[in-house]
C-alpha positions as MATLAB code, in Angstrom:
seq = 'MNLQKIKDRKNNLAKIYKIVESKKNITLVNILKLSKEILFYLQRSNFSKNLITSLNENFSINNSFLIQNPLIKFSRSKKIWVYVTEEEKYGTNSYSKHQKTLHENANFNEDLFILIGEKAQSLKIENSDQIIYRSETNNVKELAEILPKLILNVFKTNSIGELNFVINSSKIKQKYVTLFPLEKNNFELTYYSNKKDDVSIDLSKFKIYPEPNVFVESLFEHYLSFSTMSLLMESSLVKEKYNLVAQNKSLNDLEEKIRMNKILYLRTKKDLEIEEISILSPQKDLIHQSQEVKNV';
ca = [
      32.545  106.584   99.827;
      29.695  106.028  102.256;
      29.555  108.868  104.798;
      28.628  106.472  107.590;
      31.729  104.341  106.935;
      33.892  107.455  107.230;
      32.187  108.310  110.535;
      32.794  104.759  111.788;
      36.455  104.983  110.820;
      36.692  108.311  112.650;
      35.259  106.754  115.818;
      37.583  103.741  115.566;
      40.637  105.950  115.125;
      39.583  108.026  118.143;
      39.247  104.867  120.265;
      42.681  103.595  119.162;
      44.188  107.023  119.884;
      42.811  106.954  123.446;
      44.210  103.444  124.014;
      47.699  104.404  122.778;
      47.568  107.662  124.754;
      46.704  105.701  127.916;
      49.629  103.338  127.285;
      51.900  106.341  126.813;
      50.781  107.781  130.157;
      51.542  104.449  131.835;
      55.004  104.436  130.207;
      55.662  107.969  131.498;
      54.695  106.863  135.003;
      56.994  103.833  134.670;
      59.885  106.058  133.550;
      59.383  108.397  136.501;
      59.097  105.489  138.944;
      62.203  103.735  137.579;
      64.221  106.976  137.666;
      63.381  107.464  141.342;
      64.187  103.831  142.173;
      67.503  103.995  140.301;
      68.482  107.083  142.305;
      67.439  105.326  145.541;
      69.570  102.235  144.904;
      72.452  104.213  143.405;
      72.718  106.353  146.546;
      72.921  103.217  148.676;
      75.457  101.728  146.298;
      77.626  104.845  146.585;
      77.261  104.897  150.359;
      78.376  101.258  150.603;
      81.358  101.928  148.326;
      82.401  105.025  150.300;
      82.110  103.135  153.581;
      84.234  100.272  152.227;
      86.862  102.794  151.046;
      86.900  104.479  154.462;
      87.237  101.150  156.244;
      90.117  100.168  153.981;
      91.917  103.446  154.674;
      91.609  102.859  158.417;
      92.019   99.097  158.713;
      93.876   97.937  155.556;
      91.220   95.457  154.509;
      92.358   92.241  152.864;
      89.707   91.268  150.302;
      89.847   90.228  146.628;
      86.776   92.364  145.917;
      88.783   95.425  146.915;
      92.190   94.800  145.347;
      93.016   92.129  142.808;
      95.034   89.292  144.287;
      98.730   89.725  143.251;
      98.907   86.050  142.298;
      95.947   86.504  139.924;
      97.551   89.600  138.378;
     100.504   87.540  137.103;
      98.251   84.888  135.570;
      95.434   85.243  133.053;
      92.511   85.611  135.472;
      88.930   84.984  134.486;
      86.408   87.790  134.275;
      82.678   87.713  134.744;
      80.728   89.585  132.073;
      77.074   90.427  132.739;
      75.516   91.322  129.363;
      72.016   92.821  129.622;
      69.839   93.480  126.551;
      66.284   94.664  125.972;
      63.762   94.445  123.147;
      64.402   97.142  120.536;
      62.023   99.080  118.317;
      62.508   99.921  114.610;
      65.578   97.673  114.261;
      67.969  100.260  115.718;
      70.526   97.515  116.452;
      72.171   99.567  119.229;
      73.551   96.381  120.793;
      75.965   95.733  117.914;
      78.477   98.154  119.502;
      78.170   96.330  122.838;
      78.809   92.965  121.204;
      81.863   94.552  119.576;
      83.017   95.713  123.026;
      82.682   92.170  124.353;
      84.644   90.704  121.431;
      87.398   93.291  121.963;
      87.691   92.870  125.746;
      86.385   89.450  126.798;
      88.234   86.161  126.511;
      85.672   83.831  124.934;
      87.782   80.789  125.811;
      88.075   81.444  129.547;
      85.814   84.212  130.852;
      82.404   83.548  132.406;
      79.172   85.088  131.127;
      75.745   86.000  132.456;
      73.401   86.634  129.533;
      70.196   88.596  130.102;
      67.673   89.317  127.343;
      66.903   87.748  123.971;
      69.673   89.546  122.060;
      72.271   88.489  124.622;
      71.521   84.846  123.856;
      72.909   85.333  120.334;
      76.400   85.907  121.742;
      78.487   83.036  120.369;
      80.291   81.242  123.209;
      81.867   77.889  122.320;
      81.765   76.272  125.762;
      78.317   76.380  127.368;
      79.957   75.852  130.795;
      81.232   79.430  130.530;
      77.623   80.673  130.701;
      76.893   80.605  134.431;
      73.402   82.081  134.100;
      71.030   83.104  131.335;
      67.559   84.639  131.137;
      65.427   85.548  128.127;
      64.103   88.695  129.845;
      65.358   91.341  132.252;
      63.118   90.518  135.207;
      64.661   93.036  137.607;
      63.033   91.787  140.812;
      63.943   88.146  140.160;
      67.465   88.825  138.892;
      68.270   91.154  141.796;
      67.675   88.183  144.112;
      69.685   85.689  142.065;
      72.679   87.480  140.542;
      74.462   89.009  143.595;
      74.526   85.687  145.467;
      75.595   83.800  142.335;
      78.372   86.279  141.508;
      79.730   86.305  145.085;
      79.793   82.522  145.139;
      81.613   82.303  141.773;
      84.121   84.942  142.928;
      84.898   82.937  146.060;
      85.230   79.570  144.327;
      87.145   80.659  141.203;
      90.154   82.826  140.372;
      88.062   85.774  139.202;
      89.855   89.009  138.414;
      86.985   91.329  137.431;
      83.238   91.735  137.383;
      81.953   93.765  134.408;
      78.495   94.835  133.275;
      77.628   95.682  129.664;
      74.304   97.490  129.268;
      72.810   99.990  126.829;
      72.524  103.423  128.432;
      73.478  106.953  127.424;
      74.236  107.641  131.100;
      77.203  105.256  130.992;
      80.081  106.962  129.193;
      82.574  104.092  129.315;
      82.176  100.999  127.144;
      81.457   98.781  130.125;
      81.105   99.096  133.897;
      83.639   97.452  136.211;
      82.326   96.820  139.733;
      85.059   94.577  141.173;
      87.809   94.838  142.177;
      86.987   98.185  143.746;
      90.383   99.627  142.757;
      89.216   99.409  139.099;
      85.640  100.481  139.808;
      84.272  102.999  137.291;
      80.543  102.720  138.012;
      78.762  106.030  137.550;
      75.464  107.017  135.932;
      76.094  110.581  134.768;
      72.530  111.897  135.127;
      72.408  110.826  138.781;
      76.001  111.681  139.715;
      75.086  115.238  140.724;
      72.239  113.994  142.887;
      74.177  111.557  145.053;
      74.977  112.410  148.639;
      78.623  111.883  149.585;
      78.534  111.494  153.341;
      81.888  111.437  155.114;
      81.982  108.885  157.910;
      84.130  109.354  160.998;
      84.931  105.732  161.831;
      86.648  106.678  165.075;
      83.197  107.092  166.598;
      82.225  103.499  165.806;
      83.283  100.021  166.820;
      83.339   97.398  164.081;
      81.894   93.971  164.910;
      82.817   91.172  164.617;
      85.947   92.594  162.964;
      86.607   94.881  159.945;
      87.318   92.193  157.327;
      84.148   90.253  158.118;
      82.100   93.447  158.259;
      83.441   94.564  154.875;
      82.482   91.187  153.394;
      78.820   91.935  154.128;
      79.233   95.475  152.784;
      80.481   94.084  149.470;
      77.326   92.007  149.227;
      75.213   95.117  149.850;
      77.222   97.104  147.331;
      76.842   94.400  144.674;
      73.092   94.086  145.338;
      72.453   97.840  145.121;
      74.690   98.244  142.044;
      73.111   95.268  140.273;
      69.639   96.631  140.963;
      70.659  100.070  139.635;
      72.129   98.655  136.426;
      69.249   96.279  135.706;
      66.758   99.103  136.278;
      68.770  101.451  134.072;
      68.566   98.874  131.267;
      64.840   98.498  131.879;
      64.473  102.293  131.784;
      66.000  102.320  128.297;
      63.350   99.793  127.233;
      60.590  102.069  128.561;
      62.094  104.956  126.613;
      62.018  102.826  123.450;
      58.341  102.185  124.195;
      57.734  105.915  124.598;
      59.349  106.653  121.227;
      57.192  103.963  119.578;
      54.023  105.274  121.254;
      54.773  108.865  120.234;
      55.242  107.691  116.649;
      51.933  105.783  116.776;
      50.147  108.863  118.112;
      51.646  111.044  115.370;
      50.579  108.506  112.742;
      47.062  108.344  114.209;
      46.809  112.137  114.295;
      47.689  112.224  110.594;
      45.094  109.514  109.820;
      42.456  111.387  111.838;
      43.304  114.593  109.970;
      43.062  112.876  106.577;
      39.850  111.145  107.589;
      38.359  114.518  108.594;
      39.307  115.992  105.207;
      37.742  112.981  103.468;
      34.583  113.354  105.599;
      34.180  117.060  104.774;
      34.895  116.468  101.082;
      32.442  113.553  100.876;
      29.811  115.520  102.773;
      30.239  118.463  100.411;
      30.021  116.190   97.350;
      26.786  114.673   98.673;
      25.325  118.139   99.278;
      26.215  119.207   95.739;
      24.705  115.993   94.428;
      21.474  116.618   96.369;
      21.299  120.186   95.069;
      21.832  119.019   91.490;
      19.029  116.458   91.914;
      16.669  119.009   93.443;
      17.424  121.750   90.888;
      15.715  120.021   87.880;
      12.705  119.284   90.073;
      12.459  122.972   90.968;
      12.674  123.881   87.270;
       9.872  121.451   86.426;
       7.660  122.868   89.180;
       8.376  126.383   87.992;
       7.543  125.496   84.389;
       4.342  123.784   85.509;
       3.226  126.905   87.348;
       3.928  129.068   84.289;
       1.781  126.783   82.091;
      -1.125  127.051   84.517;
      -0.889  130.827   84.583;
      -1.106  130.906   80.801;
];
C-alpha cells in the first residue's frame, strides 16, 4: 500500500477522533447541566408537595388533586397516562417493558394518553380522541409550558382519577410515577432523594390569602409544573447517557483503527526500507566488482 495513503488515513482518523471527542465533551456538559436542573426543579416540587400536605393537615383542604373524589372511587374513573420516550442506540428496546406496564395498568378503552417521542406514537390506541396530546420529540422547554396547563384543565373538566407518568429511568424504582391524587403520590428520583431539603413550615406564623383552598389550587399548579419539568428532564438525561455510550464506543473503535493503521504504517515503511536496501545491494556489488577489475 502507498505510504502516503496510510498517512492520509491516519490524519483523517485523527480529525474524526477529535470531532467525536468534542461531541463527547459537550454531552458530558449536558449531563452535568441537566442533573443540576433536575435537582433544582425536584427540590421545588418537593417543597410544594410538603407545603400542600402541611396545609391539608391544618385546614382540611377539599381538592380532587389531593384525595380522590369518593364518587369517582366507586365508578371506573379515567386516568391520564403521560408516556415519554427517547431515541435509543443499538436497538436496546428498553421501552418494551414500559409498553407492557401500560398494557397491564391502563384502560385502552377509557383512559387518556399524552404521547411524547417517536416510540410512544407506536402505542396502539383505538380511539384517537383518547390521545389528548402528542409530540414526536421530548422538547422539554415547550412541553413544560403546555402539559401542566393541559393536564389541569382536563382534570377539572373530566372525571379523572389519576395522573401517571411512564418514563425510562434507573432512578425510578416503581413501574410508573403517580403524581395525582397526592394520597397515591409515589414520585421520587432515588439519586436525588438524599439531596432534597425537607423544610418544616410553621403555618401558624402565616396568613393564607385569599383562603386555603384557593391558595392550594395554585400550589398544585406549581407542583405539577416542577414535577413535569423534572420528569421530562430525567427522560432527556437518559437520552444524553445513550449518546455518551455511543460516543465512547465510537472513540474505542477509532482508537483501534488508529492503532491498526499505525501498525500498517510501520510495517509498510519497513517493507519499503527492505526493498530499497535490496535494490541498492546489487548496485553496491557491481561497483565493488568494477573496482576490483580496475585494480587488476
